[in-house]
N, C-alpha and C positions, 0 to 999 in steps of 0.2 A: 632540831624539832621543826623548823620552818620547811626544810626540805621534805620531811615526811608528810606534812600537811599539803605541800605543793604536789607531791606525787599522788597522794590520795585524791585530791581534787582533780588532777589530770586523769587519773584512772576513771573516775566517775564521768567526767566530760567525754572521754574517749569511749566509754561504754555506751553512753547515751547516743553519741554520734554513730557508732556502729550499729546500734539497735534501730535508729531511724533509717539507716541505709540498708538494713536487713543483711548485714555482714556478720560472719562468725569470726570471732577473734579471741585471743587470750588476754590476760592482764597486761603483759608487757606491750603487746600491740596497741592496746587501748591507751596506755601511757604515751607511747611514741606518737600515736595519732593526735592526741591532745597537745603535746609539746610542739610538734611540727605545725599543727593547726594554729597554735598561739603565735608562732612566728609568722605564719601566713597572714593571720588576722592583724598582727602588729604592723606588717608592711602595707597591706592593702586596705583593711577595714578601719583601723584606728584613726587614720586621718579623715575618713569619711564621717564616722560616727562620733569622733572626738572622745573616744573611750579607750582606755588601755586594755591590756590582756591580763591573764593570770600571771604573766611574768612581772607585771607591775604591782598588782594588789589582787586580793581575792575578794571580789564583791559580786553581786548578782549581775551587774552590767558587764563586768570583765569576763565572767563565766559565759554569758550569752555570746559575746563577741568571739571568745575562744571556741565555743561550740560551733558557731557559724564558720569560722576558719577551718575547724576539723571537718565539717560537712563538705566544704569546698575541696579539701584535700581528698576526701573519700570519693567525691564525684570524679575528680581528675584521675585518681588511681583506677577506679572502676571503668572509666572511659578507655584508658590504655590497656587494661587487662582484657576487656571485651574485644578491643581492636586486634589483639594478637591471635585470639582464638577463633 
C-alpha cells in the first residue's frame, strides 16, 4: 500500500513540475520525473534545507523539496534538448 501512495504522490509532483515547465508528458514520465527529482533533491537540496524527500516521508516540506528537485531535472533536460536542435 505504501508503494501505491508513493507512486501517486510522485505522479502528482511530476505533473505539477511538468505543468510549471510547460512540458507535455504522460503519467509514467511524471512518475519518473518525480522519482529522479527526489534523488537529485536528496543529494543536492536536502543538506541545504535540512529536509528529506518523499523517499524519506511524505509531508508538505518533503514534497516541496522533491518538486524543486524535479524542476531542476526538467531545466537540465530542456537545456540539453534545446542544445541539440
